[in-house]
C-alpha positions as a Markdown table, in Angstrom:
| # | Residue | x | y | z |
|---|---|---|---|---|
| 1 | Unk | 49.9 | 100.6 | 135.1 |
| 2 | Unk | 51.6 | 97.6 | 135.6 |
| 3 | Unk | 48.2 | 95.7 | 134.3 |
| 4 | Unk | 47.9 | 98.5 | 131.2 |
| 5 | Unk | 50.9 | 97.7 | 129.9 |
| 6 | Unk | 50.0 | 93.6 | 130.2 |
| 7 | Unk | 46.8 | 94.3 | 128.2 |
| 8 | Unk | 48.9 | 96.3 | 125.7 |
| 9 | Unk | 51.3 | 93.7 | 124.7 |
| 10 | Unk | 47.8 | 91.6 | 123.1 |
| 11 | Unk | 46.8 | 94.3 | 121.3 |
| 12 | Unk | 46.9 | 92.9 | 117.3 |
| 13 | Unk | 48.8 | 95.2 | 114.9 |
| 14 | Unk | 45.2 | 95.7 | 113.2 |
| 15 | Unk | 43.9 | 97.4 | 116.6 |
| 16 | Unk | 47.1 | 99.2 | 117.1 |
| 17 | Unk | 45.4 | 102.8 | 115.0 |
| 18 | Unk | 42.3 | 102.6 | 117.2 |
| 19 | Unk | 44.2 | 101.8 | 120.9 |
| 20 | Unk | 46.9 | 104.7 | 120.2 |
| 21 | Unk | 45.2 | 107.3 | 122.4 |
| 22 | Unk | 45.0 | 105.1 | 125.5 |
| 23 | Unk | 48.6 | 103.5 | 125.6 |
| 24 | Unk | 49.9 | 106.6 | 126.1 |
| 25 | Unk | 51.5 | 106.7 | 129.9 |
| 26 | Unk | 49.7 | 108.7 | 132.0 |
| 27 | Unk | 51.3 | 111.1 | 134.4 |
| 28 | Unk | 49.2 | 113.3 | 137.3 |
| 29 | Unk | 47.0 | 112.8 | 140.1 |
| 30 | Unk | 44.6 | 111.0 | 138.1 |
| 31 | Unk | 46.4 | 108.8 | 136.9 |
| 32 | Unk | 45.7 | 105.7 | 138.6 |
| 33 | Unk | 41.6 | 106.8 | 137.2 |
| 34 | Unk | 43.0 | 107.5 | 133.5 |
| 35 | Unk | 44.6 | 104.1 | 133.1 |
| 36 | Unk | 41.5 | 102.2 | 134.9 |
| 37 | Unk | 39.5 | 104.0 | 131.8 |
| 38 | Unk | 42.0 | 103.4 | 128.9 |
| 39 | Unk | 42.0 | 99.5 | 130.2 |
| 40 | Unk | 38.3 | 99.6 | 129.6 |
| 41 | Unk | 38.5 | 101.7 | 126.2 |
| 42 | Unk | 41.2 | 98.7 | 125.2 |
| 43 | Unk | 38.4 | 95.8 | 125.7 |
| 44 | Unk | 35.6 | 98.0 | 124.3 |
| 45 | Unk | 37.6 | 97.9 | 121.2 |
| 46 | Unk | 38.9 | 94.3 | 121.1 |
| 47 | Unk | 34.9 | 93.6 | 121.8 |
| 48 | Unk | 33.6 | 95.7 | 118.9 |
| 49 | Unk | 36.0 | 94.5 | 116.1 |
| 50 | Unk | 35.2 | 90.8 | 118.0 |
| 51 | Unk | 38.6 | 90.0 | 118.7 |
| 52 | Unk | 38.1 | 89.2 | 122.5 |
| 53 | Unk | 39.9 | 85.5 | 121.8 |
| 54 | Unk | 43.2 | 87.3 | 121.3 |
| 55 | Unk | 43.1 | 88.9 | 125.0 |
| 56 | Unk | 44.3 | 86.0 | 127.6 |
| 57 | Unk | 42.3 | 84.4 | 130.1 |
| 58 | Unk | 43.1 | 87.1 | 133.3 |
| 59 | Unk | 42.3 | 85.7 | 136.6 |
| 60 | Unk | 42.0 | 87.5 | 140.8 |
| 61 | Unk | 45.1 | 86.7 | 143.3 |
| 62 | Unk | 42.8 | 87.4 | 145.5 |
| 63 | Unk | 38.5 | 87.7 | 145.6 |
| 64 | Unk | 38.2 | 89.7 | 148.8 |
| 65 | Unk | 39.2 | 92.7 | 146.1 |
| 66 | Unk | 36.4 | 91.8 | 143.9 |
| 67 | Unk | 33.5 | 93.8 | 144.8 |
| 68 | Unk | 30.1 | 92.2 | 145.5 |
| 69 | Unk | 27.0 | 93.4 | 144.0 |
| 70 | Unk | 24.2 | 93.0 | 147.1 |
| 71 | Unk | 21.0 | 90.9 | 146.2 |
| 72 | Unk | 18.5 | 93.6 | 146.3 |
| 73 | Unk | 20.2 | 95.2 | 143.3 |
| 74 | Unk | 20.4 | 92.5 | 141.1 |
| 75 | Unk | 17.5 | 92.9 | 138.6 |
| 76 | Unk | 16.1 | 89.1 | 139.9 |
| 77 | Unk | 15.8 | 90.9 | 143.6 |
| 78 | Unk | 13.8 | 93.3 | 141.9 |
| 79 | Unk | 11.8 | 91.2 | 140.1 |
| 80 | Unk | 10.7 | 89.3 | 143.2 |
| 81 | Unk | 10.2 | 92.2 | 145.5 |
| 82 | Unk | 7.8 | 93.8 | 142.6 |
| 83 | Unk | 5.8 | 90.3 | 142.3 |
| 84 | Unk | 5.6 | 90.1 | 146.0 |
| 85 | Unk | 3.6 | 93.7 | 146.0 |
| 86 | Unk | 1.5 | 92.7 | 143.3 |
| 87 | Unk | 0.3 | 89.4 | 144.9 |
| 88 | Unk | 0.2 | 91.6 | 148.0 |
| 89 | Unk | -2.1 | 94.0 | 146.5 |
| 90 | Unk | -3.9 | 91.2 | 144.6 |
| 91 | Unk | -5.0 | 89.6 | 147.9 |
| 92 | Unk | -6.6 | 93.0 | 149.6 |
| 93 | Unk | -8.3 | 93.6 | 146.7 |
| 94 | Unk | -10.0 | 90.0 | 146.3 |
| 95 | Unk | -11.1 | 90.5 | 150.4 |
| 96 | Unk | -12.2 | 93.8 | 149.9 |
| 97 | Unk | -14.5 | 92.3 | 146.8 |
| 98 | Unk | -15.2 | 89.5 | 149.1 |
| 99 | Unk | -16.6 | 91.4 | 152.0 |
| 100 | Unk | -18.4 | 94.0 | 149.6 |
| 101 | Unk | -20.4 | 91.5 | 147.8 |
| 102 | Unk | -21.1 | 89.8 | 150.8 |
| 103 | Unk | -22.5 | 93.1 | 152.4 |
| 104 | Unk | -24.5 | 93.4 | 148.8 |
| 105 | Unk | -26.3 | 90.0 | 149.8 |
| 106 | Unk | -27.2 | 90.9 | 153.5 |
| 107 | Unk | -28.7 | 94.2 | 152.5 |
| 108 | Unk | -30.8 | 92.5 | 149.6 |
| 109 | Unk | -31.6 | 89.9 | 151.4 |
| 110 | Unk | -33.0 | 91.9 | 154.0 |
| 111 | Unk | -34.8 | 94.0 | 151.8 |
| 112 | Unk | -36.7 | 90.9 | 150.3 |
| 113 | Unk | -37.5 | 89.5 | 153.8 |
| 114 | Unk | -39.1 | 93.2 | 154.3 |
| 115 | Unk | -41.2 | 93.5 | 151.5 |
| 116 | Unk | -42.4 | 90.1 | 151.4 |
| 117 | Unk | -45.5 | 88.6 | 153.1 |
| 118 | Unk | -44.8 | 86.0 | 156.4 |
| 119 | Unk | -45.8 | 83.3 | 154.2 |
| 120 | Unk | -42.5 | 83.8 | 151.9 |
| 121 | Unk | -40.2 | 84.2 | 154.5 |
| 122 | Unk | -39.2 | 80.8 | 154.8 |
| 123 | Unk | -38.9 | 80.5 | 151.1 |
| 124 | Unk | -36.5 | 83.4 | 150.8 |
| 125 | Unk | -34.3 | 82.5 | 153.6 |
| 126 | Unk | -33.7 | 79.1 | 151.6 |
| 127 | Unk | -32.9 | 80.9 | 148.9 |
| 128 | Unk | -30.6 | 83.6 | 151.2 |
| 129 | Unk | -28.7 | 80.2 | 152.4 |
| 130 | Unk | -28.3 | 78.5 | 149.0 |
| 131 | Unk | -27.1 | 81.4 | 147.9 |
| 132 | Unk | -24.2 | 81.7 | 150.3 |
| 133 | Unk | -23.3 | 78.1 | 150.1 |
| 134 | Unk | -22.2 | 79.2 | 146.4 |
| 135 | Unk | -18.5 | 79.6 | 146.2 |
| 136 | Unk | -17.4 | 83.3 | 144.3 |
| 137 | Unk | -15.7 | 82.6 | 141.6 |
| 138 | Unk | -12.3 | 84.5 | 140.8 |
| 139 | Unk | -13.2 | 85.4 | 137.3 |
| 140 | Unk | -16.5 | 86.2 | 137.9 |
| 141 | Unk | -14.9 | 89.1 | 140.2 |
| 142 | Unk | -12.2 | 89.6 | 137.9 |
| 143 | Unk | -15.3 | 90.2 | 134.7 |
| 144 | Unk | -17.2 | 92.5 | 137.2 |
| 145 | Unk | -14.4 | 94.7 | 138.1 |
| 146 | Unk | -13.5 | 95.0 | 134.7 |
| 147 | Unk | -17.2 | 95.9 | 133.7 |
| 148 | Unk | -17.6 | 98.1 | 136.9 |
| 149 | Unk | -20.3 | 95.8 | 137.9 |
| 150 | Unk | -20.1 | 94.5 | 141.8 |
| 151 | Unk | -23.1 | 92.4 | 141.7 |
| 152 | Unk | -22.6 | 88.8 | 141.7 |
| 153 | Unk | -23.9 | 86.9 | 138.8 |
| 154 | Unk | -23.1 | 83.4 | 140.4 |
| 155 | Unk | -24.8 | 84.7 | 144.3 |
| 156 | Unk | -27.6 | 85.5 | 146.0 |
| 157 | Unk | -29.1 | 87.7 | 142.4 |
| 158 | Unk | -28.6 | 84.8 | 139.8 |
| 159 | Unk | -31.1 | 82.6 | 142.3 |
| 160 | Unk | -33.4 | 85.5 | 142.3 |
| 161 | Unk | -33.8 | 85.7 | 138.8 |
| 162 | Unk | -34.2 | 82.2 | 138.5 |
| 163 | Unk | -36.8 | 82.1 | 141.1 |
| 164 | Unk | -38.8 | 85.7 | 140.0 |
| 165 | Unk | -41.5 | 83.6 | 138.7 |
| 166 | Unk | -42.2 | 82.1 | 142.0 |
| 167 | Unk | -41.9 | 84.6 | 144.5 |
| 168 | Unk | -43.2 | 87.7 | 142.5 |
| 169 | Unk | -40.3 | 89.8 | 142.0 |
| 170 | Unk | -40.6 | 93.0 | 140.1 |
| 171 | Unk | -37.6 | 94.5 | 137.8 |
| 172 | Unk | -37.4 | 98.2 | 138.8 |
| 173 | Unk | -36.7 | 100.4 | 136.1 |
| 174 | Unk | -34.5 | 103.6 | 136.4 |
| 175 | Unk | -35.8 | 107.1 | 135.2 |
| 176 | Unk | -34.4 | 108.5 | 132.3 |
| 177 | Unk | -32.6 | 112.0 | 132.0 |
| 178 | Unk | -34.7 | 114.3 | 130.3 |
| 179 | Unk | -32.1 | 116.6 | 128.5 |
| 180 | Unk | -32.8 | 120.6 | 128.2 |
| 181 | Unk | -33.4 | 121.7 | 124.8 |
| 182 | Unk | -31.8 | 124.9 | 123.8 |
| 183 | Unk | -33.2 | 126.7 | 120.0 |
| 184 | Unk | -31.7 | 129.7 | 118.7 |
| 185 | Unk | -34.9 | 131.3 | 116.4 |
| 186 | Unk | -33.5 | 132.6 | 113.1 |
| 187 | Unk | -37.3 | 134.1 | 112.3 |
| 188 | Unk | -37.8 | 137.5 | 109.9 |
| 189 | Unk | -41.4 | 137.5 | 111.4 |
| 190 | Unk | -43.3 | 140.6 | 112.5 |
| 191 | Unk | -44.2 | 139.8 | 116.3 |
| 192 | Unk | -44.6 | 142.3 | 118.8 |
| 193 | Unk | -42.1 | 140.9 | 121.2 |
| 194 | Unk | -38.8 | 141.5 | 120.0 |
| 195 | Unk | -35.3 | 139.9 | 121.3 |
| 196 | Unk | -31.7 | 140.6 | 121.3 |
| 197 | Unk | -30.1 | 138.5 | 118.9 |
| 198 | Unk | -26.2 | 137.4 | 119.9 |
| 199 | Unk | -23.6 | 139.1 | 117.5 |
| 200 | Unk | -20.7 | 137.8 | 116.2 |
| 201 | Unk | -17.8 | 140.4 | 114.7 |
| 202 | Unk | -15.8 | 139.6 | 112.2 |
| 203 | Unk | -13.0 | 140.9 | 109.5 |
| 204 | Unk | -13.3 | 140.5 | 106.3 |
| 205 | Unk | -10.0 | 141.3 | 104.3 |
| 206 | Unk | -8.4 | 141.3 | 101.1 |
| 207 | Unk | -11.2 | 142.9 | 99.5 |
| 208 | Unk | -10.5 | 144.5 | 95.8 |
| 209 | Unk | -10.1 | 148.1 | 95.9 |
| 210 | Unk | -13.6 | 150.2 | 95.4 |
| 211 | Unk | -15.1 | 147.2 | 96.9 |
| 212 | Unk | -17.8 | 149.2 | 98.9 |
| 213 | Unk | -20.0 | 148.9 | 102.3 |
| 214 | Unk | -23.0 | 149.2 | 99.9 |
| 215 | Unk | -21.9 | 146.1 | 97.5 |
| 216 | Unk | -20.8 | 143.9 | 100.6 |
| 217 | Unk | -24.0 | 144.8 | 102.3 |
| 218 | Unk | -25.8 | 143.6 | 98.8 |
| 219 | Unk | -23.5 | 140.6 | 98.1 |
| 220 | Unk | -24.6 | 139.6 | 101.8 |
| 221 | Unk | -28.2 | 140.2 | 101.9 |
| 222 | Unk | -28.3 | 138.0 | 98.5 |
| 223 | Unk | -27.2 | 134.8 | 100.6 |
| 224 | Unk | -29.5 | 135.6 | 103.2 |
| 225 | Unk | -27.2 | 137.1 | 105.9 |
| 226 | Unk | -28.8 | 139.5 | 107.5 |
| 227 | Unk | -25.8 | 142.6 | 108.3 |
| 228 | Unk | -26.4 | 144.6 | 111.0 |
| 229 | Unk | -23.1 | 146.4 | 110.7 |
| 230 | Unk | -20.3 | 147.0 | 108.4 |
| 231 | Unk | -17.2 | 149.9 | 107.8 |
| 232 | Unk | -14.5 | 150.0 | 105.9 |
| 233 | Unk | -11.6 | 150.5 | 107.6 |
| 234 | Unk | -8.4 | 152.5 | 106.9 |
| 235 | Unk | -4.9 | 151.7 | 107.2 |
| 236 | Unk | -2.5 | 152.6 | 109.6 |
| 237 | Unk | -0.6 | 155.5 | 109.6 |
| 238 | Unk | -2.1 | 156.4 | 105.9 |
| 239 | Unk | 0.1 | 154.0 | 104.2 |
| 240 | Unk | -1.0 | 153.3 | 100.6 |
| 241 | Unk | -3.7 | 150.5 | 100.8 |
| 242 | Unk | -3.5 | 147.3 | 98.7 |
| 243 | Unk | -7.3 | 145.8 | 99.0 |
| 244 | Unk | -9.5 | 147.0 | 101.0 |
| 245 | Unk | -10.4 | 145.6 | 104.6 |
| 246 | Unk | -14.1 | 145.5 | 106.1 |
| 247 | Unk | -15.6 | 145.4 | 110.0 |
| 248 | Unk | -18.4 | 143.1 | 109.7 |
| 249 | Unk | -21.1 | 142.1 | 112.4 |
| 250 | Unk | -24.0 | 139.7 | 111.9 |
| 251 | Unk | -26.7 | 137.7 | 114.0 |
| 252 | Unk | -24.5 | 134.7 | 115.7 |
| 253 | Unk | -26.8 | 132.0 | 113.7 |
| 254 | Unk | -25.4 | 133.4 | 110.3 |
| 255 | Unk | -21.8 | 132.6 | 111.5 |
| 256 | Unk | -22.6 | 129.2 | 109.4 |
| 257 | Unk | -23.4 | 131.1 | 105.8 |
| 258 | Unk | -20.2 | 133.5 | 106.6 |
| 259 | Unk | -17.8 | 130.8 | 106.6 |
| 260 | Unk | -19.1 | 128.9 | 103.3 |
| 261 | Unk | -16.6 | 129.9 | 101.1 |
| 262 | Unk | -18.9 | 129.1 | 98.6 |
| 263 | Unk | -20.1 | 132.8 | 99.2 |
| 264 | Unk | -16.8 | 134.5 | 98.7 |
| 265 | Unk | -14.4 | 135.3 | 96.0 |
| 266 | Unk | -11.6 | 133.9 | 95.7 |
| 267 | Unk | -9.2 | 135.6 | 97.6 |
| 268 | Unk | -11.2 | 136.5 | 100.8 |
| 269 | Unk | -10.6 | 135.9 | 104.3 |
| 270 | Unk | -12.6 | 135.9 | 106.9 |
| 271 | Unk | -11.5 | 135.6 | 110.6 |
| 272 | Unk | -13.2 | 136.3 | 114.1 |
| 273 | Unk | -12.7 | 140.2 | 115.4 |
| 274 | Unk | -9.6 | 140.6 | 117.5 |
| 275 | Unk | -10.8 | 142.9 | 120.2 |
| 276 | Unk | -8.0 | 145.4 | 121.8 |
| 277 | Unk | -10.3 | 145.9 | 124.7 |
| 278 | Unk | -12.1 | 143.0 | 126.6 |
| 279 | Unk | -15.4 | 145.2 | 127.1 |
| 280 | Unk | -15.6 | 146.2 | 123.8 |
| 281 | Unk | -19.4 | 146.9 | 122.5 |
| 282 | Unk | -20.7 | 146.6 | 119.0 |
| 283 | Unk | -22.8 | 149.7 | 117.7 |
| 284 | Unk | -24.9 | 150.4 | 114.6 |
| 285 | Unk | -23.5 | 154.0 | 114.5 |
| 286 | Unk | -22.1 | 155.1 | 110.8 |
| 287 | Unk | -19.0 | 155.7 | 112.7 |
| 288 | Unk | -15.6 | 154.6 | 110.9 |
| 289 | Unk | -13.5 | 152.9 | 113.1 |
| 290 | Unk | -10.0 | 154.2 | 113.6 |
| 291 | Unk | -7.4 | 153.0 | 111.3 |
| 292 | Unk | -5.5 | 151.6 | 114.2 |
| 293 | Unk | -7.8 | 149.5 | 115.3 |
| 294 | Unk | -6.9 | 145.7 | 115.6 |
| 295 | Unk | -8.1 | 143.4 | 113.2 |
C-alpha cells in the first residue's frame, strides 16, 4: 500500500483521469493482490503515454526479495538446448548414411567380383580400393538425401562409370509397368452378344408445365442420348405444381451429354437422383413413382 501511494504521487495531471480507477484504496482479503495489479496498471499507463521519464528511479533494499529466473527458463537457454538436440540428430543421421554407403559399396563390389573372370578380378579390386580412399563429401550426402538417391556419386559408382568401357560393364534397364486399359463401349451396332450398360438416374427439374415424357424422350434422342426410362413425378400431398419434374434414367456413358448445359432450355436443372433406399434398383416399367419419392 505504501508503494502504491508513492507511485501515485508522481502521476501527472494529464494522466489523472486514466489512472483514477487504480488510485482507490483496496480493502478485503485480496487487497494486497489488487494493489499490486493497480501498480502494474499505472506503470502500463505511463508506458502507453510515453511518460516513463516522469517516474522516479526505484531501488530494492534487499536483492534476496527479487525473484530469480532459472537458466532453463530463459530464451537463450532454450535456443542452446534446441541447437544441441539438432546437432546430435544430424550426427546420428550422418553416421547412418555413411554406414549405408559403405554397405552399398561392399555389396556392389562383391557382385562385380562374382560376375567378372579371374583375369579382371585384380583390376576390379584396385577400383574398389581407389573408391574407398575417396572421402564422402557432406554436401553430396545432403543432396542425395534431398533427391532420395542413396548412391555415392563420388565413390564406387563414379569410378565404375569412368571405367565402364575398359571392363565391359553393362547397364541394366528396369522393366516398364504396363497400365491396364479399361474401355466403356458406346455403340449402337447390333451383335449376337449383349452387354449390361451401367445406368445413371437423374432428376430433371423446373420443366414448363405441360411438358410430357414423350417431349423429353424426343429432345434427348435428338441429342444422341439413349433414354432407358423417364417418369413424371407427382407433387407430394397434392400440392399445386409450378413446374414439371422428371425422373430420368440413361446409360452412364451419356452423362457427359446430359450435363451439357447447351442442350437444355434456360431454367432447367439437372442433378443426380437421391435415393431413400440404398438398395434401389431401376426398372423399365411404365409405372409412375409415388409422389413422395425423394428427389
